[in-house]
C-alpha positions in Angstrom: 6.8 -3.8 179.8 3.2 -4.7 178.7 2.0 -8.2 179.4 -0.5 -10.7 178.2 -3.6 -8.6 179.0 -2.2 -5.6 177.1 -1.4 -7.8 174.1 -4.8 -9.4 174.0 -6.7 -6.1 174.3 -4.4 -4.5 171.8 -5.1 -7.3 169.3 -8.8 -6.5 169.7 -8.2 -2.8 169.4 -6.3 -3.1 166.1 -9.5 -4.5 164.5 -11.5 -1.6 166.0 -9.4 1.5 165.1 -7.8 1.4 168.5 -10.9 1.2 170.6 -11.7 -1.5 173.2 -14.7 -1.7 175.4 -15.4 -3.3 178.8 -17.5 -5.8 176.8 -14.5 -6.7 174.7 -12.5 -7.2 177.8 -15.1 -9.5 179.4 -15.3 -11.5 176.1 -11.5 -11.9 176.2 -11.7 -13.2 179.8 -10.2 -10.0 181.2 -11.7 -8.2 184.2 -13.0 -4.8 182.9 -11.5 -3.1 185.9 -8.1 -3.7 184.2 -9.1 -1.1 181.7 -9.5 1.5 184.4 -6.0 0.5 185.8 -4.5 0.8 182.3 -6.1 4.2 181.9 -4.6 5.4 185.2 -1.2 4.3 184.0 -1.6 6.1 180.7 -1.7 2.9 178.6 -5.3 3.7 177.5 -7.3 6.8 177.0 -10.9 6.9 178.4 -13.3 7.9 175.6 -16.6 7.3 177.3 -18.1 5.1 180.0 -16.7 1.6 179.3 -15.0 2.7 176.1 -11.2 3.2 175.8 -8.7 3.8 173.1 -5.1 2.7 172.7 -3.0 5.8 171.8 -0.4 3.4 170.3 -2.8 2.7 167.4 -2.5 5.3 164.7 -5.5 7.4 164.1 -7.5 7.4 160.8 -10.4 9.3 159.2 -12.8 6.5 160.3 -12.0 6.6 164.0 -15.0 8.7 165.0 -17.3 6.4 163.0 -16.1 3.4 165.0 -16.5 5.3 168.2 -20.0 6.1 167.3 -20.9 2.4 166.8 -19.1 1.3 170.0 -20.4 4.1 172.2 -23.8 2.6 172.6 -22.3 -0.7 174.0 -21.5 -1.9 170.5 -25.1 -1.6 169.3 -24.7 1.4 167.1 -24.9 1.5 163.3 -23.8 4.5 161.2 -26.9 5.8 159.5 -28.7 8.7 157.8 -26.6 11.4 156.2 -23.4 10.0 157.8 -24.0 6.7 155.8 -24.8 8.7 152.7 -21.5 10.5 153.1 -19.5 7.3 153.7 -21.0 5.8 150.5 -20.4 9.1 148.7 -23.9 9.0 147.3 -24.5 12.7 147.4 -23.0 16.0 148.4 -24.2 15.9 152.0 -21.8 17.2 154.7 -23.1 16.1 158.1 -22.0 18.2 161.0 -22.5 15.3 163.4 -22.4 11.5 163.1 -25.8 9.8 162.9 -26.0 6.5 164.6 -29.0 4.2 164.9 -29.6 2.0 167.9 -32.2 -0.7 168.6 -35.6 0.5 170.1 -34.8 -1.6 173.2 -31.5 0.3 173.8 -31.6 2.1 177.1 -29.9 5.5 176.9 -28.6 6.0 180.5 -26.4 8.9 179.7 -26.3 11.9 177.3 -24.8 11.1 174.0 -21.6 12.9 173.0 -22.3 16.1 171.2 -20.7 14.7 168.0 -23.4 12.1 167.7 -27.1 12.1 166.7 -28.8 9.0 168.1 -31.8 7.5 166.2 -33.9 4.6 167.4 -35.0 1.9 165.0 -34.9 -1.9 164.9 -33.0 -2.7 161.7 -33.2 -6.0 159.8 -29.9 -7.8 159.2 -30.3 -7.1 155.4 -30.3 -3.3 156.3 -26.9 -3.5 158.0 -23.5 -3.9 156.3 -19.9 -3.2 157.1 -17.6 -0.5 155.7 -14.0 -1.2 156.6 -15.1 -3.1 159.7 -17.6 -0.4 160.8 -21.3 -1.3 161.1 -23.3 0.9 158.6 -26.8 0.8 157.2 -27.2 -0.3 153.5 -27.3 2.4 150.8 -31.0 1.7 150.5 -31.6 2.2 154.2 -29.4 5.4 154.2 -31.5 6.9 151.4 -34.7 5.9 153.1 -33.5 7.6 156.3 -32.8 10.7 154.3 -36.3 10.7 152.9 -37.8 10.3 156.3 -35.6 13.2 157.7 -36.5 15.4 154.7 -32.9 15.7 153.7 -33.6 17.8 150.6 -34.9 16.9 147.1 -31.6 17.7 145.3 -29.5 15.5 147.7 -32.0 12.7 147.6 -32.2 12.7 143.8 -28.4 12.7 143.7 -28.2 9.7 146.2 -30.8 7.7 144.3 -29.1 8.3 140.9 -25.6 7.5 142.3 -27.0 4.3 143.9 -28.6 3.3 140.6 -25.5 4.1 138.5 -23.1 2.3 140.8 -25.4 -0.8 141.1 -26.0 -0.4 144.8 -29.8 -0.5 144.5 -32.1 -3.1 142.9 -34.9 -2.2 140.5 -37.4 -2.8 143.3 -35.5 -0.6 145.8 -35.3 2.1 143.2 -39.0 2.0 142.6 -39.7 2.0 146.3 -37.3 5.0 147.0 -38.7 7.0 144.1 -42.3 6.4 145.4 -41.3 7.4 148.9 -39.4 10.4 147.6 -42.5 11.5 145.6 -44.8 10.9 148.6 -46.8 8.2 146.7 
């Protein structure tokens, strides 16, 4: 029968699509070694170093996005074409999840194959949340697409969708169009 630690960690995991990290455990006053013990008993599944998932939490289409933000010790933000896809701004179909981490983030291990890691210090205004998942703003997502040379058709589509849906200010529209045109 699960006890207090299980219940505390499960409460955290429900808000994070079933995921719990060693940092979460520490913040809850739980020794992170308890996660390893729970994994050995089959209560948790190990996803990556310091990152676990409760199989008791139902899966969803957004699980992998949450994993991508938690994998780099909770410092990841969904970005680039992955953010454009989440916002449904254009017909992009990313093969991997793009995640941006701060420049100061030390990458000690190889990222999972499902992720593309970008480095950039983002301003708070450039980060939002989508169903509890850290994601860049639509403006930043389009700017990322311009920098990565996503493709003129997709960029035009994203800018127009952002304008039509009121996701971009007039100033942002002007800035994106200028960057898109290389001026």
